N, CA, C and O atoms as CSV, one atom per row, in Angstrom:
chain,resi,resn,atom,element,x,y,z
A,1,UNK,N,N,18.684,16.435,-65.542
A,1,UNK,CA,C,17.968,16.325,-63.903
A,1,UNK,C,C,17.032,16.970,-63.567
A,1,UNK,O,O,16.421,17.922,-64.050
A,2,UNK,N,N,16.913,16.048,-62.196
A,2,UNK,CA,C,15.127,15.518,-62.082
A,2,UNK,C,C,14.473,16.380,-61.636
A,2,UNK,O,O,14.965,17.466,-61.331
A,3,UNK,N,N,13.155,16.083,-61.490
A,3,UNK,CA,C,11.919,17.153,-61.167
A,3,UNK,C,C,12.673,17.369,-59.565
A,3,UNK,O,O,13.316,16.668,-58.783
A,4,UNK,N,N,12.124,18.884,-59.628
A,4,UNK,CA,C,12.504,19.325,-57.849
A,4,UNK,C,C,12.459,18.594,-56.856
A,4,UNK,O,O,13.311,18.367,-55.997
A,5,UNK,N,N,10.417,17.852,-57.119
A,5,UNK,CA,C,10.500,17.266,-55.668
A,5,UNK,C,C,10.862,16.067,-55.396
A,5,UNK,O,O,10.742,15.535,-54.292
A,6,UNK,N,N,11.639,15.230,-57.049
A,6,UNK,CA,C,11.797,14.297,-56.639
A,6,UNK,C,C,13.734,14.591,-55.815
A,6,UNK,O,O,14.317,13.839,-55.034
A,7,UNK,N,N,14.162,15.745,-56.324
A,7,UNK,CA,C,15.462,16.380,-55.741
A,7,UNK,C,C,15.389,16.544,-54.167
A,7,UNK,O,O,16.270,16.287,-53.346
A,8,UNK,N,N,14.193,17.009,-53.970
A,8,UNK,CA,C,14.079,16.926,-52.524
A,8,UNK,C,C,13.341,16.186,-51.790
A,8,UNK,O,O,13.559,16.368,-50.592
A,9,UNK,N,N,12.408,15.281,-52.063
A,9,UNK,CA,C,12.407,13.753,-51.672
A,9,UNK,C,C,13.880,13.591,-51.199
A,9,UNK,O,O,14.420,14.104,-50.218
A,10,UNK,N,N,14.711,12.244,-52.706
A,10,UNK,CA,C,16.363,12.157,-52.551
A,10,UNK,C,C,16.792,12.995,-51.367
A,10,UNK,O,O,17.126,12.220,-50.470
A,11,UNK,N,N,16.926,14.292,-50.979
A,11,UNK,CA,C,17.627,14.998,-49.899
A,11,UNK,C,C,16.339,15.032,-48.370
A,11,UNK,O,O,17.112,15.555,-47.568
A,12,UNK,N,N,15.843,14.956,-48.062
A,12,UNK,CA,C,15.063,15.060,-47.315
A,12,UNK,C,C,15.553,12.747,-46.949
A,12,UNK,O,O,15.715,12.449,-45.766
A,13,UNK,N,N,15.664,11.804,-47.811
A,13,UNK,CA,C,15.425,10.912,-47.784
A,13,UNK,C,C,16.750,10.096,-46.956
A,13,UNK,O,O,16.717,9.125,-46.199
A,14,UNK,N,N,18.056,11.038,-47.510
A,14,UNK,CA,C,19.189,11.220,-47.437
A,14,UNK,C,C,19.579,11.057,-45.430
A,14,UNK,O,O,20.127,10.342,-44.591
A,15,UNK,N,N,18.740,12.419,-45.636
A,15,UNK,CA,C,19.241,12.906,-43.905
A,15,UNK,C,C,18.159,11.641,-43.702
A,15,UNK,O,O,18.637,10.566,-44.066
A,16,UNK,N,N,17.397,11.603,-43.416
A,16,UNK,CA,C,16.485,10.438,-42.719
A,16,UNK,C,C,16.979,9.028,-42.706
A,16,UNK,O,O,16.554,8.375,-41.753
A,17,UNK,N,N,17.802,8.376,-43.562
A,17,UNK,CA,C,18.378,7.460,-43.135
A,17,UNK,C,C,19.392,7.388,-42.571
A,17,UNK,O,O,19.938,6.288,-42.484
A,18,UNK,N,N,20.006,8.588,-41.977
A,18,UNK,CA,C,21.028,8.676,-41.108
A,18,UNK,C,C,20.535,8.909,-39.920
A,18,UNK,O,O,21.384,8.935,-39.029
A,19,UNK,N,N,19.230,9.123,-39.540
A,19,UNK,CA,C,18.263,8.816,-38.271
A,19,UNK,C,C,17.728,10.668,-37.831
A,19,UNK,O,O,17.412,11.107,-36.725
A,20,UNK,N,N,17.819,11.591,-39.516
A,20,UNK,CA,C,17.635,12.509,-38.903
A,20,UNK,C,C,15.935,12.906,-40.082
A,20,UNK,O,O,15.939,12.989,-41.310
A,21,UNK,N,N,14.922,13.041,-39.311
A,21,UNK,CA,C,13.611,13.446,-39.418
A,21,UNK,C,C,13.645,14.595,-40.194
A,21,UNK,O,O,13.116,14.756,-41.294
A,22,UNK,N,N,14.409,15.507,-39.447
A,22,UNK,CA,C,14.171,16.939,-39.481
A,22,UNK,C,C,13.905,17.270,-41.149
A,22,UNK,O,O,13.333,18.280,-41.559
A,23,UNK,N,N,14.429,16.234,-41.957
A,23,UNK,CA,C,14.486,16.639,-43.030
A,23,UNK,C,C,12.945,16.686,-44.309
A,23,UNK,O,O,12.566,17.490,-45.161
A,24,UNK,N,N,12.418,15.244,-43.758
A,24,UNK,CA,C,11.168,15.935,-44.090
A,24,UNK,C,C,10.207,16.776,-43.376
A,24,UNK,O,O,9.689,17.545,-44.187
A,25,UNK,N,N,9.809,16.928,-42.334
A,25,UNK,CA,C,9.224,17.474,-41.179
A,25,UNK,C,C,9.594,19.171,-42.459
A,25,UNK,O,O,8.765,19.677,-43.215
A,26,UNK,N,N,10.811,19.544,-42.289
A,26,UNK,CA,C,10.692,20.650,-43.378
A,26,UNK,C,C,9.885,21.077,-44.518
A,26,UNK,O,O,9.379,22.168,-44.781
A,27,UNK,N,N,9.886,19.307,-45.491
A,27,UNK,CA,C,9.136,19.524,-46.189
A,27,UNK,C,C,7.595,19.491,-46.493
A,27,UNK,O,O,7.016,19.561,-47.577
A,28,UNK,N,N,7.079,19.359,-45.166
A,28,UNK,CA,C,5.573,19.497,-44.772
A,28,UNK,C,C,4.910,20.770,-44.718
A,28,UNK,O,O,5.214,21.710,-43.984
A,29,UNK,N,N,3.746,20.711,-45.768
A,29,UNK,CA,C,2.560,21.862,-45.978
A,29,UNK,C,C,2.104,21.787,-44.453
A,29,UNK,O,O,2.193,20.938,-43.566
A,30,UNK,N,N,1.549,23.134,-44.565
A,30,UNK,CA,C,0.474,23.346,-43.297
A,30,UNK,C,C,-0.672,22.157,-43.022
A,30,UNK,O,O,-0.828,21.724,-41.881
A,31,UNK,N,N,-1.449,21.669,-44.129
A,31,UNK,CA,C,-2.838,21.187,-44.047
A,31,UNK,C,C,-2.066,19.662,-44.286
A,31,UNK,O,O,-2.936,18.796,-44.369
A,32,UNK,N,N,-1.114,19.270,-44.377
A,32,UNK,CA,C,-0.095,17.916,-45.156
A,32,UNK,C,C,-0.869,16.886,-44.009
A,32,UNK,O,O,-1.073,17.277,-42.860
A,33,UNK,N,N,-1.356,15.216,-44.590
A,33,UNK,CA,C,-1.980,14.258,-44.332
A,33,UNK,C,C,-1.181,13.085,-44.410
A,33,UNK,O,O,-0.609,12.945,-45.491
A,34,UNK,N,N,-1.004,12.281,-43.629
A,34,UNK,CA,C,-0.123,10.940,-43.611
A,34,UNK,C,C,-0.792,9.982,-43.575
A,34,UNK,O,O,-1.832,10.347,-43.028
A,35,UNK,N,N,-0.902,8.385,-43.951
A,35,UNK,CA,C,-1.041,6.760,-43.910
A,35,UNK,C,C,0.662,6.509,-43.945
A,35,UNK,O,O,1.600,7.180,-44.376
A,36,UNK,N,N,0.561,5.290,-43.314
A,36,UNK,CA,C,1.252,4.349,-43.107
A,36,UNK,C,C,0.577,3.105,-42.447
A,36,UNK,O,O,-0.410,3.230,-41.723
A,37,UNK,N,N,1.217,1.765,-42.761
A,37,UNK,CA,C,0.830,0.728,-42.162
A,37,UNK,C,C,1.046,1.229,-40.495
A,37,UNK,O,O,0.080,0.829,-39.846
A,38,UNK,N,N,1.683,1.715,-39.942
A,38,UNK,CA,C,2.118,1.963,-38.334
A,38,UNK,C,C,0.577,2.692,-37.666
A,38,UNK,O,O,-0.059,2.373,-36.661
A,39,UNK,N,N,0.442,3.273,-38.217
A,39,UNK,CA,C,-0.297,4.104,-38.036
A,39,UNK,C,C,-1.991,3.641,-37.770
A,39,UNK,O,O,-2.084,2.811,-38.674
A,40,UNK,N,N,-3.102,3.655,-37.233
A,40,UNK,CA,C,-4.609,3.540,-37.456
A,40,UNK,C,C,-5.179,4.250,-38.212
A,40,UNK,O,O,-6.054,3.942,-39.021
A,41,UNK,N,N,-4.673,5.362,-37.978
A,41,UNK,CA,C,-5.720,6.672,-38.579
A,41,UNK,C,C,-5.139,7.494,-39.374
A,41,UNK,O,O,-3.928,7.424,-39.160
A,42,UNK,N,N,-5.463,8.520,-40.489
A,42,UNK,CA,C,-4.849,9.652,-41.220
A,42,UNK,C,C,-4.251,10.362,-39.768
A,42,UNK,O,O,-4.805,10.432,-38.671
A,43,UNK,N,N,-3.210,10.744,-40.102
A,43,UNK,CA,C,-2.396,11.811,-38.823
A,43,UNK,C,C,-2.248,13.620,-40.073
A,43,UNK,O,O,-2.155,13.890,-41.270
A,44,UNK,N,N,-2.311,14.282,-38.853
A,44,UNK,CA,C,-1.998,15.624,-39.206
A,44,UNK,C,C,-1.023,16.272,-39.263
A,44,UNK,O,O,-0.606,15.788,-38.210
A,45,UNK,N,N,-0.335,16.872,-39.506
A,45,UNK,CA,C,0.381,17.560,-39.553
A,45,UNK,C,C,1.086,17.771,-37.939
A,45,UNK,O,O,2.311,17.891,-37.926
A,46,UNK,N,N,0.448,17.813,-36.765
A,46,UNK,CA,C,1.208,17.925,-35.607
A,46,UNK,C,C,1.296,16.523,-35.052
A,46,UNK,O,O,2.193,16.124,-34.309
A,47,UNK,N,N,0.104,15.703,-35.562
A,47,UNK,CA,C,0.207,13.965,-34.976
A,47,UNK,C,C,2.125,13.759,-35.849
A,47,UNK,O,O,3.120,13.508,-35.168
A,48,UNK,N,N,2.153,13.915,-37.117
A,48,UNK,CA,C,3.310,13.485,-37.945
A,48,UNK,C,C,4.497,14.115,-37.488
A,48,UNK,O,O,5.610,13.588,-37.500
A,49,UNK,N,N,4.186,15.451,-37.016
A,49,UNK,CA,C,5.405,15.757,-36.412
A,49,UNK,C,C,5.814,15.288,-35.171
A,49,UNK,O,O,6.986,14.913,-35.176
A,50,UNK,N,N,5.100,15.163,-33.862
A,50,UNK,CA,C,4.963,14.248,-33.130
A,50,UNK,C,C,5.763,12.873,-33.419
A,50,UNK,O,O,6.868,12.675,-32.914
A,51,UNK,N,N,5.133,11.942,-34.262
A,51,UNK,CA,C,5.379,10.865,-34.722
A,51,UNK,C,C,7.125,10.804,-34.847
A,51,UNK,O,O,7.952,10.123,-34.241
A,52,UNK,N,N,7.284,12.015,-36.099
A,52,UNK,CA,C,9.017,12.064,-36.094
A,52,UNK,C,C,9.561,12.820,-35.004
A,52,UNK,O,O,10.147,13.820,-35.420
A,53,UNK,N,N,9.575,12.725,-34.001
A,53,UNK,CA,C,10.215,13.556,-32.898
A,53,UNK,C,C,10.263,12.323,-32.031
A,53,UNK,O,O,11.309,12.153,-31.404
A,54,UNK,N,N,9.437,11.563,-31.914
A,54,UNK,CA,C,9.778,10.007,-31.129
A,54,UNK,C,C,10.774,9.013,-31.525
A,54,UNK,O,O,11.416,8.292,-30.761
A,55,UNK,N,N,10.859,9.068,-33.315
A,55,UNK,CA,C,11.621,8.020,-33.966
A,55,UNK,C,C,12.849,8.844,-34.374
A,55,UNK,O,O,13.663,8.296,-35.117
A,56,UNK,N,N,13.106,10.312,-33.899
A,56,UNK,CA,C,14.846,10.919,-34.434
A,56,UNK,C,C,15.352,9.923,-33.661
A,56,UNK,O,O,14.809,9.217,-32.812
A,57,UNK,N,N,16.974,9.981,-34.256
A,57,UNK,CA,C,17.678,9.478,-34.298
A,57,UNK,C,C,17.461,7.875,-34.311
A,57,UNK,O,O,18.580,7.396,-34.124
A,58,UNK,N,N,16.456,6.776,-34.458
A,58,UNK,CA,C,17.024,5.530,-34.477
A,58,UNK,C,C,16.602,5.152,-35.682
A,58,UNK,O,O,16.835,3.945,-35.738
A,59,UNK,N,N,16.127,5.493,-36.648
A,59,UNK,CA,C,15.964,4.768,-37.978
A,59,UNK,C,C,17.552,5.133,-39.257
A,59,UNK,O,O,17.994,6.205,-39.671
A,60,UNK,N,N,17.872,4.087,-39.446
A,60,UNK,CA,C,19.667,4.057,-39.758
A,60,UNK,C,C,18.696,2.927,-40.907
A,60,UNK,O,O,17.877,2.028,-40.716
A,61,UNK,N,N,19.417,3.661,-42.324
A,61,UNK,CA,C,19.691,2.613,-43.763
A,61,UNK,C,C,21.254,2.611,-43.854
A,61,UNK,O,O,21.749,3.732,-43.737
A,62,UNK,N,N,22.009,1.716,-44.013
A,62,UNK,CA,C,23.494,1.521,-45.098
A,62,UNK,C,C,23.347,1.906,-45.680
A,62,UNK,O,O,24.073,2.890,-45.819
A,63,UNK,N,N,22.126,1.647,-46.905
A,63,UNK,CA,C,22.146,1.929,-48.375
A,63,UNK,C,C,20.348,1.893,-48.423
A,63,UNK,O,O,19.533,1.538,-47.572
A,64,UNK,N,N,20.192,2.399,-49.741
A,64,UNK,CA,C,19.043,2.111,-50.217
A,64,UNK,C,C,18.827,2.812,-51.854
A,64,UNK,O,O,19.614,3.345,-52.637
A,65,UNK,N,N,17.682,2.577,-51.892
A,65,UNK,CA,C,17.204,2.944,-53.627
A,65,UNK,C,C,15.571,3.134,-53.852
A,65,UNK,O,O,14.574,2.482,-53.543
A,66,UNK,N,N,15.861,4.520,-54.634
A,66,UNK,CA,C,14.457,4.564,-55.700
A,66,UNK,C,C,14.250,3.957,-56.429
A,66,UNK,O,O,15.320,3.869,-57.030
A,67,UNK,N,N,13.356,3.196,-57.057
A,67,UNK,CA,C,13.391,2.033,-58.050
A,67,UNK,C,C,12.081,3.321,-58.985
A,67,UNK,O,O,11.440,4.250,-58.494
A,68,UNK,N,N,12.122,2.914,-60.125
A,68,UNK,CA,C,11.256,4.058,-60.844
A,68,UNK,C,C,10.164,5.206,-60.159
A,68,UNK,O,O,8.937,5.287,-60.104
A,69,UNK,N,N,11.230,5.982,-59.707
A,69,UNK,CA,C,10.079,7.615,-59.677
A,69,UNK,C,C,9.703,7.970,-60.457
A,69,UNK,O,O,10.207,7.659,-61.536
A,70,UNK,N,N,8.757,8.707,-60.413
A,70,UNK,CA,C,7.705,9.047,-61.344
A,70,UNK,C,C,7.364,10.411,-60.823
A,70,UNK,O,O,6.910,10.514,-59.684
A,71,UNK,N,N,7.547,11.440,-61.560
A,71,UNK,CA,C,6.697,12.734,-61.281
A,71,UNK,C,C,5.379,13.281,-62.293
A,71,UNK,O,O,5.454,13.801,-63.406
A,72,UNK,N,N,4.221,12.974,-61.509
A,72,UNK,CA,C,3.255,13.743,-62.826
A,72,UNK,C,C,3.045,15.331,-62.210
A,72,UNK,O,O,2.825,15.564,-61.021
A,73,UNK,N,N,3.143,16.210,-63.119
A,73,UNK,CA,C,2.893,17.665,-62.488
A,73,UNK,C,C,1.666,18.342,-63.008
A,73,UNK,O,O,1.399,18.573,-64.188
A,74,UNK,N,N,1.008,18.604,-62.016
A,74,UNK,CA,C,-0.445,18.973,-62.735
A,74,UNK,C,C,-0.538,20.511,-62.136
A,74,UNK,O,O,-0.977,20.731,-61.007
A,75,UNK,N,N,0.055,21.833,-63.274
A,75,UNK,CA,C,-0.136,23.226,-62.954
A,75,UNK,C,C,0.594,23.161,-61.337
A,75,UNK,O,O,1.577,22.438,-61.174
A,76,UNK,N,N,0.160,23.781,-60.452
A,76,UNK,CA,C,0.940,23.550,-58.632
A,76,UNK,C,C,1.170,22.127,-58.073
A,76,UNK,O,O,2.087,21.738,-57.351
A,77,UNK,N,N,0.160,21.468,-58.558
A,77,UNK,CA,C,0.627,20.078,-57.754
A,77,UNK,C,C,1.475,19.013,-58.366
A,77,UNK,O,O,1.596,19.064,-59.590
A,78,UNK,N,N,2.207,17.863,-57.585
A,78,UNK,CA,C,2.692,17.090,-58.425
A,78,UNK,C,C,2.472,15.876,-57.564
A,78,UNK,O,O,2.249,16.026,-56.362
A,79,UNK,N,N,2.540,14.313,-58.280
A,79,UNK,CA,C,2.301,13.242,-57.369
A,79,UNK,C,C,3.788,12.692,-57.605
A,79,UNK,O,O,4.399,12.965,-58.638
A,80,UNK,N,N,4.268,11.997,-56.709
A,80,UNK,CA,C,5.844,11.586,-56.697
A,80,UNK,C,C,5.209,10.032,-56.532
A,80,UNK,O,O,4.272,9.668,-55.821
A,81,UNK,N,N,5.956,9.343,-57.336
A,81,UNK,CA,C,5.806,8.004,-56.899
A,81,UNK,C,C,6.996,6.880,-57.439
A,81,UNK,O,O,7.634,6.743,-58.483
A,82,UNK,N,N,6.920,6.116,-56.043
A,82,UNK,CA,C,8.228,5.263,-56.342
A,82,UNK,C,C,8.170,4.398,-56.036
A,82,UNK,O,O,6.979,4.303,-55.741
A,83,UNK,N,N,8.935,2.847,-55.681
A,83,UNK,CA,C,9.229,2.085,-54.839
A,83,UNK,C,C,10.282,2.337,-54.418
A,83,UNK,O,O,11.014,3.037,-55.117
A,84,UNK,N,N,10.801,1.814,-52.989
A,84,UNK,CA,C,12.003,2.099,-52.028
A,84,UNK,C,C,12.452,1.235,-51.349
A,84,UNK,O,O,11.677,0.555,-50.676
A,85,UNK,N,N,13.829,0.999,-51.319
A,85,UNK,CA,C,13.822,-0.314,-50.880
A,85,UNK,C,C,15.230,-0.178,-50.270
A,85,UNK,O,O,16.230,-0.017,-50.970
A,86,UNK,N,N,15.257,-0.272,-48.546
A,86,UNK,CA,C,16.654,-0.354,-47.987
A,86,UNK,C,C,16.991,-1.115,-47.319
A,86,UNK,O,O,16.079,-1.795,-46.848
A,87,UNK,N,N,18.750,-1.556,-46.770
A,87,UNK,CA,C,19.161,-2.361,-46.359
A,87,UNK,C,C,19.994,-2.133,-45.114
A,87,UNK,O,O,21.008,-1.451,-44.970
A,88,UNK,N,N,19.379,-2.805,-44.330
A,88,UNK,CA,C,20.646,-2.776,-42.506
A,88,UNK,C,C,21.808,-2.995,-43.028
A,88,UNK,O,O,21.977,-3.452,-44.158
A,89,UNK,N,N,22.831,-2.633,-42.116
A,89,UNK,CA,C,24.177,-3.770,-42.043
A,89,UNK,C,C,23.900,-4.888,-42.131
A,89,UNK,O,O,24.645,-5.556,-42.847
A,90,UNK,N,N,22.805,-5.549,-41.504
A,90,UNK,CA,C,23.179,-7.082,-41.896
A,90,UNK,C,C,22.722,-7.836,-42.982
A,90,UNK,O,O,22.853,-9.055,-43.092
A,91,UNK,N,N,21.831,-6.593,-44.303
A,91,UNK,CA,C,21.460,-7.190,-45.680
A,91,UNK,C,C,19.966,-7.629,-45.740
A,91,UNK,O,O,19.311,-8.236,-46.587
A,92,UNK,N,N,19.630,-7.014,-44.339
A,92,UNK,CA,C,17.998,-7.297,-44.391
A,92,UNK,C,C,17.635,-5.827,-45.333
A,92,UNK,O,O,18.349,-4.825,-45.364
A,93,UNK,N,N,16.155,-6.054,-46.164
A,93,UNK,CA,C,15.866,-5.557,-47.213
A,93,UNK,C,C,14.578,-4.939,-46.569
A,93,UNK,O,O,13.831,-5.767,-46.049
A,94,UNK,N,N,14.285,-3.950,-46.528
A,94,UNK,CA,C,12.600,-3.611,-45.978
A,94,UNK,C,C,12.416,-2.256,-47.789
A,94,UNK,O,O,13.081,-1.322,-48.236
A,95,UNK,N,N,10.858,-3.148,-48.291
A,95,UNK,CA,C,10.566,-2.654,-49.262
A,95,UNK,C,C,8.944,-1.615,-48.944
A,95,UNK,O,O,7.996,-1.632,-48.158
A,96,UNK,N,N,9.263,-1.079,-49.718
A,96,UNK,CA,C,7.922,0.117,-49.559
A,96,UNK,C,C,7.497,0.639,-50.634
A,96,UNK,O,O,8.198,1.063,-51.552
A,97,UNK,N,N,6.376,0.635,-50.573
A,97,UNK,CA,C,5.818,1.720,-51.745
A,97,UNK,C,C,5.254,3.204,-51.638
A,97,UNK,O,O,4.636,3.405,-50.593
A,98,UNK,N,N,5.336,4.195,-52.438
A,98,UNK,CA,C,5.027,5.164,-51.645
A,98,UNK,C,C,4.456,6.281,-53.131
A,98,UNK,O,O,4.750,6.284,-54.326
A,99,UNK,N,N,3.671,6.999,-52.403
A,99,UNK,CA,C,2.717,8.199,-53.202
A,99,UNK,C,C,3.266,9.196,-52.039
A,99,UNK,O,O,3.522,8.901,-50.872
A,100,UNK,N,N,3.376,10.464,-52.685
A,100,UNK,CA,C,3.076,11.901,-52.099
A,100,UNK,C,C,2.886,12.739,-52.997
A,100,UNK,O,O,3.167,12.505,-54.172
A,101,UNK,N,N,2.330,13.953,-52.545
A,101,UNK,CA,C,1.509,14.674,-53.079
A,101,UNK,C,C,2.017,16.025,-52.807
A,101,UNK,O,O,1.645,16.452,-51.714
A,102,UNK,N,N,2.937,17.008,-53.649
A,102,UNK,CA,C,3.189,18.117,-53.589
A,102,UNK,C,C,2.545,19.344,-53.787
A,102,UNK,O,O,1.739,19.339,-54.718
A,103,UNK,N,N,2.682,20.441,-53.144
A,103,UNK,CA,C,1.988,21.554,-54.092
A,103,UNK,C,C,2.591,22.448,-53.829
A,103,UNK,O,O,3.170,22.632,-52.758
A,104,UNK,N,N,2.552,23.489,-55.183
A,104,UNK,CA,C,3.490,24.742,-55.249
A,104,UNK,C,C,2.552,25.406,-54.671
A,104,UNK,O,O,1.350,25.163,-54.563
A,105,UNK,N,N,3.593,26.813,-54.073
A,105,UNK,CA,C,3.014,27.733,-53.509
A,105,UNK,C,C,3.873,29.110,-53.285
A,105,UNK,O,O,4.578,29.309,-52.296
A,106,UNK,N,N,3.709,29.952,-54.280
A,106,UNK,CA,C,5.165,31.057,-54.277
A,106,UNK,C,C,6.598,29.839,-54.634
A,106,UNK,O,O,7.674,29.795,-54.038
A,107,UNK,N,N,6.245,29.173,-55.507
A,107,UNK,CA,C,7.439,28.498,-56.293
A,107,UNK,C,C,8.191,27.897,-54.896
A,107,UNK,O,O,9.407,27.710,-54.900
A,108,UNK,N,N,7.706,27.729,-54.199
A,108,UNK,CA,C,8.147,25.995,-53.250
A,108,UNK,C,C,7.209,24.863,-52.873
A,108,UNK,O,O,6.118,24.874,-52.303
A,109,UNK,N,N,8.105,23.691,-53.455
A,109,UNK,CA,C,7.109,22.912,-53.565
A,109,UNK,C,C,7.041,22.193,-51.445
A,109,UNK,O,O,7.927,22.142,-50.591
A,110,UNK,N,N,5.546,21.791,-51.414
A,110,UNK,CA,C,5.630,21.088,-49.978
A,110,UNK,C,C,4.808,20.189,-50.128
A,110,UNK,O,O,3.884,20.351,-50.926
A,111,UNK,N,N,4.992,18.517,-49.086
A,111,UNK,CA,C,4.111,17.473,-49.211
A,111,UNK,C,C,2.972,17.937,-48.739
A,111,UNK,O,O,3.096,18.572,-47.691
A,112,UNK,N,N,1.714,17.818,-49.233
A,112,UNK,CA,C,0.496,17.969,-48.727
A,112,UNK,C,C,-0.120,16.550,-48.331
A,112,UNK,O,O,-0.958,16.485,-47.432
A,113,UNK,N,N,0.273,15.517,-48.957
A,113,UNK,CA,C,-0.600,14.296,-48.820
A,113,UNK,C,C,0.974,13.050,-49.034
A,113,UNK,O,O,1.853,13.167,-49.889
A,114,UNK,N,N,0.869,11.896,-47.900
A,114,UNK,CA,C,1.961,10.833,-47.806
A,114,UNK,C,C,1.280,9.600,-47.646
A,114,UNK,O,O,0.353,9.293,-46.896
A,115,UNK,N,N,1.937,8.925,-48.525
A,115,UNK,CA,C,1.340,7.622,-48.768
A,115,UNK,C,C,2.005,6.508,-48.259
A,115,UNK,O,O,2.047,5.917,-49.338
A,116,UNK,N,N,2.691,5.557,-47.306
A,116,UNK,CA,C,3.748,4.508,-47.482
A,116,UNK,C,C,3.454,3.624,-47.099
A,116,UNK,O,O,3.240,3.534,-45.890
A,117,UNK,N,N,3.258,2.249,-48.177
A,117,UNK,CA,C,3.168,0.997,-47.850
A,117,UNK,C,C,4.031,-0.097,-47.901
A,117,UNK,O,O,4.828,-0.269,-48.824
A,118,UNK,N,N,3.865,-1.078,-46.649
A,118,UNK,CA,C,5.369,-1.820,-46.984
A,118,UNK,C,C,4.856,-2.636,-48.530
A,118,UNK,O,O,4.020,-2.391,-49.399
A,119,UNK,N,N,5.527,-3.343,-48.367
A,119,UNK,CA,C,5.876,-4.651,-49.708
A,119,UNK,C,C,6.597,-5.478,-49.934
A,119,UNK,O,O,7.809,-5.272,-49.865
A,120,UNK,N,N,6.056,-6.748,-50.295
A,120,UNK,CA,C,7.252,-7.669,-50.598
A,120,UNK,C,C,7.607,-7.959,-52.047
A,120,UNK,O,O,8.485,-8.680,-52.521
A,121,UNK,N,N,6.844,-7.332,-52.518
A,121,UNK,CA,C,6.322,-7.477,-54.295
A,121,UNK,C,C,7.656,-7.623,-54.759
A,121,UNK,O,O,8.464,-7.361,-53.869
A,122,UNK,N,N,8.210,-7.974,-55.925
A,122,UNK,CA,C,8.973,-7.097,-57.197
A,122,UNK,C,C,10.340,-7.003,-56.969
A,122,UNK,O,O,11.173,-7.046,-57.874
A,123,UNK,N,N,10.542,-6.903,-56.042
A,123,UNK,CA,C,12.548,-6.857,-55.335
A,123,UNK,C,C,13.154,-7.456,-54.388
A,123,UNK,O,O,13.225,-7.203,-53.186
A,124,UNK,N,N,13.701,-8.485,-55.185
A,124,UNK,CA,C,14.226,-9.777,-54.655
A,124,UNK,C,C,15.417,-9.172,-54.057
A,124,UNK,O,O,15.993,-8.197,-54.540
A,125,UNK,N,N,15.948,-10.100,-52.438
A,125,UNK,CA,C,17.043,-9.673,-51.763
A,125,UNK,C,C,17.990,-9.867,-52.392
A,125,UNK,O,O,18.160,-10.883,-53.065
A,126,UNK,N,N,18.778,-8.942,-52.297
A,126,UNK,CA,C,19.965,-9.275,-52.619
A,126,UNK,C,C,21.085,-10.293,-51.954
A,126,UNK,O,O,20.944,-10.981,-50.943
A,127,UNK,N,N,22.298,-10.181,-52.862
A,127,UNK,CA,C,23.009,-10.749,-51.812
A,127,UNK,C,C,23.564,-10.385,-50.510
A,127,UNK,O,O,23.905,-9.203,-50.469
A,128,UNK,N,N,23.805,-11.206,-49.174
A,128,UNK,CA,C,24.576,-10.872,-48.331
A,128,UNK,C,C,25.118,-9.791,-48.314
A,128,UNK,O,O,26.271,-9.981,-48.701
A,129,UNK,N,N,24.936,-8.565,-48.050
A,129,UNK,CA,C,25.514,-7.618,-47.823
A,129,UNK,C,C,26.549,-6.901,-46.429
A,129,UNK,O,O,26.089,-6.612,-45.324
A,130,UNK,N,N,27.527,-6.789,-46.713
A,130,UNK,CA,C,28.504,-6.248,-45.693
A,130,UNK,C,C,29.335,-5.364,-45.740
A,130,UNK,O,O,29.955,-5.284,-46.800
A,131,UNK,N,N,29.656,-4.421,-44.692
A,131,UNK,CA,C,30.449,-3.165,-44.749
A,131,UNK,C,C,32.121,-3.479,-44.741
A,131,UNK,O,O,32.924,-2.547,-44.784
């Protein structure tokens, strides 16, 4: 059985790849901070929720893969790291490195820090993918 934070991440990502950003919104703690290559500065929860609202229904992936997920739990904190690759229906791959820090409060895990970076390293393009 996977660690609870990895299960939460996988469930949220399944929704994300169907165009639904709410899965991640539901995981955000009040003091979450966010970085990725599309932002000029660190985002707080209100900024992140506004960004997610703008892209709701626009992001889709026909298939995706978590590569080498690792959860390191320290008391009521857990650091999740993984590489992520998704493919569109034309077989084009998009690759990311991700680090997310979760905090457990009252038995509930929430994201307090999330950082996504685009990478081209380490994952060869698959054979052309067709539906």
